[in-house]
C-alpha positions, 0 to 999 in steps of 0.5 A: 480474512482481508483487513483494509489496513494490512498488506495482502502480500506480507501482512504488515501495515500498509499505511493506506489513508483510505483504510484509516477513518482519521485520514480517509479524506487525505490522499494515500501515499500510493497516489504519488507512485507507480506500481509495476503491474507485474507486482499486482499480477503476482498476487493471488486473484482473491487478494487483488483489488481488496487492500493496498500493498505496503510500500515495501511489497509494492517496491516503491520506497525509492519513489516516496518523498524522504519524510513520507518514506520514513513515516511508512517504515 
């Protein structure tokens, strides 16, 4: 079963603002990064485009602002 706030690759929280009713009106951390398409293609087809990856699995931690990166650990 897919849960919107869980990373489909590792099962950790993905910190997606869109999945949290309290922050749904705020931009998600993923809006400010560029995720390599190969990372998305590595997911099984049934897991793509359903939930967000976490920053670690998306391999974008170096692209996040320091304060933002600390919050997402």
